[in-house]
N, C-alpha and C positions, 0 to 999 in steps of 0.2 A: 504494500500500500504506500503510494507516494504521499508527501506531506499535505498537498492541497486536498487530496481525497480524504486523508485523515481528518483535517480540520472541518471539511464539509460534513462528514459523518458524525464527528464529535458534536457538531452543533445541531444538525438537522435529522440525523438518523442514528441516534445514540444506541439503539439496540444492535447496531451492526459493528460496534467497536469493542464489545465485550463478548467473550466466548459464551455460547448458550449454556454450557455446562459449568460455568464459573461458580464456585462455592467459596465462601469466605471461611478461612480457617481461624476462628477466633481463639482457639487454643494456642496458636503460634503467632498471635498478634504482636506487633512491635509496641514498645513503650511510646506514650504520647510526648516524650521529651528525650533529648539526647543526653547521655551520661558519659563524660570523659573520665578516664582512669588515671590515677597516679600523677596528678598535676596539682601544683599549688593553687589554693583557692582563697578568696577573700569573702568572709561572711558579710551579708548585707543587713542593714537595719531592719528588724522585724516589727518595730513599733510604727505601724503605718497610720498616718493621720487621716481623720475624716475629711479635713479640708486641706487642699494643696495650696501652698503659698509661694508667691514669686520670690526669686532670689537673684541678686546681682552677681553672686559668685558661687556657682554650683559646687557642692561637695559630694562625697560618696553617699551621704545621707539622702540628698535629693535624687541622686541616681537610683538609689534603692527604691524610693517611692515611685519614681518614674517607671522603673521596670515592673514593679509589682502591679501598679494600676494599668500598665500597658499590656502585660503578657503573663503576669504571675498567676499562680494557683490561688484562687480566691474563695472557693466553696467546694465542699464535697456533698454530693447529692445521690441519694438512693431512691429510685422510683420504680413503679410498676407500670410499664408502658400501656398495658391493656387491662380493662376491667376483668377481675377474676383471675388474672395471671399471677401465679405464685413465684415466677422467676423475676427477681429484681434486677435493676440495672444501676450499677454504681459508677459514677464518673466524677473526676475532679474538674471543676469548671473554671473558666477564666472570664474576664469581662468582655471579651470579643466573641462573636459567633464563629462557628467552624463547622464545615460539612461533616455530619456524623459525630461531632465532638472529638475529632481526631487530631486537630492542630498540627498540620504538616510543617509549619514554619519553625525556624530557629532564629534566635537573635545573637549576633556577635557585636562587640563594641570596641571601638578604638577610643581610648580615654586618656586624657591629660589633666589629671586632677591633683591638687595638693594633698599629700598624704597617701597617694597611691602611685605605684610604679607605672609610668607611662607604658602603654602597650596594647596588645590585642587580647580581648577577653571573650569568653562565651558565657551567656546568661544561663546558669544551671537552675532551671525552673523548679525542679524537684526539691532543691535545698535552698532556694532563694539566695544564691551566692554567685560570685564571679569566678570563673576558672581561667587562670592565666595561660594563654597559648603562646604568646611571644612578647617579650619585653622590648621597649625601645620607642624612639620617636619616629613615626612614619608619615609625618606631614608631607614630605616631598614625594614619597612613593604614592600615597593616596591621592595627592593633588594630580599627579600624572595619570593615575588610573581613572580619574574622573575627567580626563581630557584637559587638565590645567584650566578648568573653568571656575573652580571654587577656591576661595581664599581659606584653605584649611588651617593656616597659621592663626586665623582669627576665631577658630572654633575651640571648644574644650573637648570635642570628640565627635563620634559618628556612630550611628546604628546601622548595621549591615544585616539585611533581612534575607534569609535563605529559605528554600523549600527542600525538605528531605523527602524524596520521592516515595519511598516504600511506606512511609507512615500513613498514607491513605490509599496508595495503589493496592495494598493488600486487601482492601475492601471494595474499592470502586473500579479497579483495573484501569483501562485507558481513560475512562470518564474522569478520573482523578486530575487529569491535566487541566480541565476547566475549573475544578474546585481549587486547585493550587493557586491560580492567579487571583481568584476572588478572596481566598483566605488571606493571602498576602496583602490585598487591599484593605480588608477589615483591620489587620494589624497596623498598617500604615495610618489608617484613619484614627485609630485609638492613640497611636504614638503622637500624632499631630495635636490631638485634643488634649492629652495629658501634658505634652510639652508646652502648649499655650498657657495652661493654668500654672505652670511652674516658671513662666517667663522665658522659656527657651525659644529662640528663633530656629526655624527648621526649613529645610528645602528637600524635595524628593528628586533623586537622580535615578532615572530609568536607564540611562546610557552610561556605560563604563566598560572598561576592559575586563571582561568576565574572568579570564584565566589568571590575570594579574591579581584580582581581588581574591579569587579562590586560593591562589598561592600565598597571599598575605595571611589569610586566616587558617589556612591549612586544611581545606576540605577537598574531597574527591568528587569531581563533577560527574562521576558515574553513579553516585548515590545522592548528591546534593548540589544545588546550584543557587547562587545569589540572584535575587529578583530586583532588589532596590537598595540604595544607599541613602541614608538620611543624616547629613551632618547636623551637629547641634552647636548653638552659639548663644551668647547673651549680648553680642554686639549688633545693635540694630542698624548699623551703617556698613556692615561687612558686605563685600562683593560676593554675590552668589553665582551668577552665570556669566562670566566674562567671555566675550567672543574672541578676544585676542589674548592668546597665551603663548607659552613656549611651543617650539616645534613638537608636534605630536610624536609619541613613542609607541612602539608596538608592545603587546603583551609579552612576547618572547624576550625582548630586550629588558623589559622591566623585571621580569621574574628572576633573571640572573643576579639581581642585586641582593636577593635574600636567599638564605638557605631554606630548603624545603622542610616542612614539618611532618612528623610521622607519629602523631598522637593516636592512642587507641581509645575507642569509645564503645559503649554497650548499647545494643539495639533490642535485645531479648529474643527476637525471632530466630529459630534454628534454621529455617529454610527461607531464603529470599528469592522470589521468582523474578526472572528477567523481565524488563519492561522496555523492549527495543524501540517502540514508537515514541515513548517519552524521551529516550536518548536521542533519537533522530531529530525530534523537535527541539530539544535543548541545544544540541550541537548547531542546528540551523540558526538558533537565536544568538549564538556567541558573537561578540565583537572582539576582534584582535587589533583593530586600529580605529581611529576616529575619522569620520568624514561628515561634512555638514549635511544634515537631513533636510529635505525640502519641507517648507511650512505646509501645514494642513490648510485646506481651503474651506471656508465656511459654506455650509449648505443652508440656503435660505428657502424656507417653505412658503409657498403662496397660499394664503387663506382667503376663502371667499365667504366665510361666515363671521358674524360679529363675535368677539371674545367676551367672556364673562369675567368681570373683575372680581378678585378676591378681596376680602376685608384686609385693610392695611393693619398689620400688627407689629409690635416690637419683638426683638429677639427674646427668646425664652430666658428667664432667669431662674435657675434651678440648682438644687444640691447635686453636684456632679457625682459624688460618691454614692448617693442614694440611687440616682438614675442608673449607674453602672450595676449596682447590686440587683436592682429590680428588673433589668433587661431580661426578657423572657420570649422564647419562641414557642407560641401556644400550640401549634399543630392542630390536634383535634379539640383543644380546650377553648377555642374561640366561642363566645356567646354573643348573639346579636343584640346590640343596643345602639340606639341612634347616636350619631356623632354630629356635632354642630359644624357648620361651615367655618366658623371662627377657629375651631380646633384644627381642621384641615389646613387652613391658611397658616396657622402657627407651625404645623408639621412641615409644610413646603418651604416656609421662610427659612427654616434652619438649614436647608440644603444650599441656600444662596451663598453663605459664607465659605463653605468648603469648595465651591465651584471656582474660586479664585485662589486656591492654595498654591504655594510657591513650588514650581517644578521646572524641570529642564526641557519639557516639551514646548512650552510657550512662556517665555520669560515675562511677557506683559500680563499674564494671568487672565486673558480674555477669551480663551478658546474652549475651555471645558463645556460651556453651555451648548455649543453646537456639536461637540464630540459625543455627548451623552444627553439623552432627553428622557423625560418622565411622562409616561402615559398612565391614566387612571381609569378605573371603573368605580362607580359610586352607587350606593343603595342606602336609602333612608338617611341621607345627609341633610340635616335641617338647613333649608335655605338654598338647596341645590337639587336640580332635577336628576333623577337616576339616568346614568348613561356612561358613555366613553368620552374621555377628554385627553388633551395634550396640555401639559403645563408649560407656560412661557415664563421663565424665571426673571427675565429682564423687565417685564411689565407686570409680573405677578398676577397673571390672569389665566383662565382656562379656555382653550379652544375646543368647542364641542365637535365630536366626530359622529356620534349617534346617540339617540335617546333609547331608554329601555332598561330592563333588568337583565344583566349579563352574567349573573352568578352561575347559572347552569352551563352556559358556554365556557366559562372559566374552569368549572369542574371537569367538563369533558376534555379539556386540554391538559389536565394534571395526570401524570403517569401512574400514580398510585394514590390510594385514599389516605393520605396523611394530613390533609386539611379538609374541612367542610366549608365550602365557599358559601353555602346558604347562611352561615353564621357571621359572614364578614361584610362590613359596610363599605370598606374602601380597599382597593388593591392598587399597588404602584408597580408598573413594569418599566424597568430601565432598558432603554434601547440605544444602539450605537451603530456605527458604520458596518454594513454587511460584509465589507472586505477586511474588517478587523485591522485597519490601518496598514495593511500589507504594502500598499503602494508607497507609503512613506517610510515605514520602519521595518519592512520585511516580515519574517515570521515572528520577530520580537514583538510586533504590533499586537498580536493576539493576547499575549500575557499582559502587555501594558493596558490594553482596553479592559481586560477583566479586573486588573488591579484598580483602575479608576472606577469601574462599576462597584467594586468592593468598598472604596472610600466613600462614594456617594451613598451606598446602601448603609454604611456605618452611621452616617449622619442622620439617616431616616430612622434607624432602629434606636439610636440614642435619644432622638427627639421624641419618638413614640413612648419610650420608657418614662421620660420626663413628664409626658402628658398622661401617665398612668394607663397606657395602652400597650398591647403586645404587637410585635412585628416579627414575621417569620420569613426570612429570605429563602427562596425556593429555586432550585435549578431543575428539579424533576418535572418539567412540563414539555409539551410537544411544541417546539419552536415554530414550525410552519403554521400551526393552528393559531398561535398568538399573533404571529406576524400578519396573518390574514385578518384577524379580529381588529387589530389596531391600524390596518392599512399601511403597513411598514414597507413591504417588499417593493412597491412601486416608487418609494422614496429612497431606495438604496439603504434602508435601515433593517435591523433585525433585533429581536428580543434577546436580552442578555441575562436578566435576573427578574424574578417575580416576587413581590413582597406584599402579602396580605397584612392588613393592619386593623386592629379592633380591640374591643374589650374581651376579657377572658376569665375563666375560672380554673386556676391551676389544679392539676390532678394530685392525688395523694402522693406525698414523698417525704422522706426524712432528709433534712439538709442542715448544714452548719457551716459557719464562716471559718476560713483558714487564716484569718487575720489574727495575729497575736496581740 
C-alpha cells in the first residue's frame, strides 16, 4: 500500500487498514508511560497548588507544577463501563483527553534553571520526576535544529513532544496514526494553557530537523518520533520566528556534534508487533534540511444566506484547576437538557483565543481560522433554530446550512454505539483541508493538521468543563457521511474530529485524586 492510498483509507475507509482478525492482547499491553532504567533523577515538587501563579523567574518548583497540570497523573478511576458488568476498568487519568486513555505521547525537556544541571530530561510521569538523559548547554544545537529561527538563548528551556508508536498501535493498529496526531495536539493545547497561567511565553514549532532532535534526546525513531517542539520563555520581547538566520545545516552534520545515547527503558510488552505503514509514514515526514515552505492560501467561502449573530460575551473567567478536574467524556452518560444560546456563544468564544496561538506555520497568527473550521448541529438550543451551521469566528456568527433535527443522521454516521446522539443538544465537527496540507508540507501536513485539530478541540473541551458541560471528542465516525451532511466535499474540506457537547450524569465509579 502506497502512502497516498494509506492516508485515503485511514480517513475514508478505516475498516480497510486494520486486519479483520485483529485482536487486542490486553495481557501484553504496554505501560501508558515510558520508564528509563539506571539514570539519575530529580524528584519534582509534589505539593501542587490549586491556583497557578505567574513568575518572573521560573524555578524547578514551577516546572513541577507545569508538568503535573500538563501531563501528570492526576486521578485514579475504577469504573464499570456497562450496567450489570462485574468487570471493572481501572485507569490513571490525566487532565488531557486521549484515545482509549492510552496516552501515546512522551515529554522531554531541555532546561536551564538555577539549581538544576542544564541538560536534556525526560518527564517520568509515573514518579513525577525528571530523569537526566544528557547534561550540558545545547542552545546552539537546538537553535540549528529549529532552523536558526528561534532565539533559544532567551529561553529557560523547551518541551519536546514525542509519540511512542506501540503505546496505542497495540490496540488500534494502523488507525492509531490519526489518534497520535490528535493526542499530541491535546497535549500541546494543555501545555499552552498551563504555560499562560504561569506567565510563560510559548511558541509551537512543527518544523525541525527530526533526526537531529531524536539524536539530542536519544530516542529510536523506529519506536518513537518527535511531533512538536515548544520553547519556553518569560521574555516577552524575544524573537520567535526569525526569517534570516545562519546558513542552514543538515541533520547529518548536526548529529556528529554529540555522542549518541544508549539508555535502556521499560515498555512491559513481551511481544511488539511491527507497524510498517507507520514507519513508512514517519520516514516520509522526516526533515533533514530546511527549505522555505510556501504560504497557505486562504479559502474564502461564498455565502448566499444571511448569518445569524451570536450574543457578544466576555471570555470565561473560571477556576482552571476545577475545570481540569471536572473534564469528562460522557459517552453514553449524556442526558438531554436545553442549552441557552448564550452558553453556546461562550463555548465558541473560547476557541477564538487559541486560533491565534504562536506557531511556525504562520508567524502573523492569522491563518488558523481558514485552516480549520467548526460546523455545528443544534437541538433545543434556546434562542436558536434546530439545524446545521458553520461558525464564523471573525464575526462571531453562525451561517445556516439547513434546518431540522439531525440527531438521527449523526447517529447513523457513528461507527459504534458509544454515544447516544438523541441525548445531545449540540455537536461540533472540526473540518480542514481535504488534502491535509500535503501541497504545502508534504506528508508532514497530515500530522500537523491533526495536531491543530487537537489544540482546537482542547479549547472546546476545557470551555465545556468550565460551563459544567461534558464534551466527548470522537474519531469513530464515517467521514464521507459527515462530509456529505455538512456539504464539505464540494468545498475541498473534510471532517477531522466530532465533539458532542451537553449535560451528563456520570456512571458509577470509584475515583480519587493523585495530588499530594
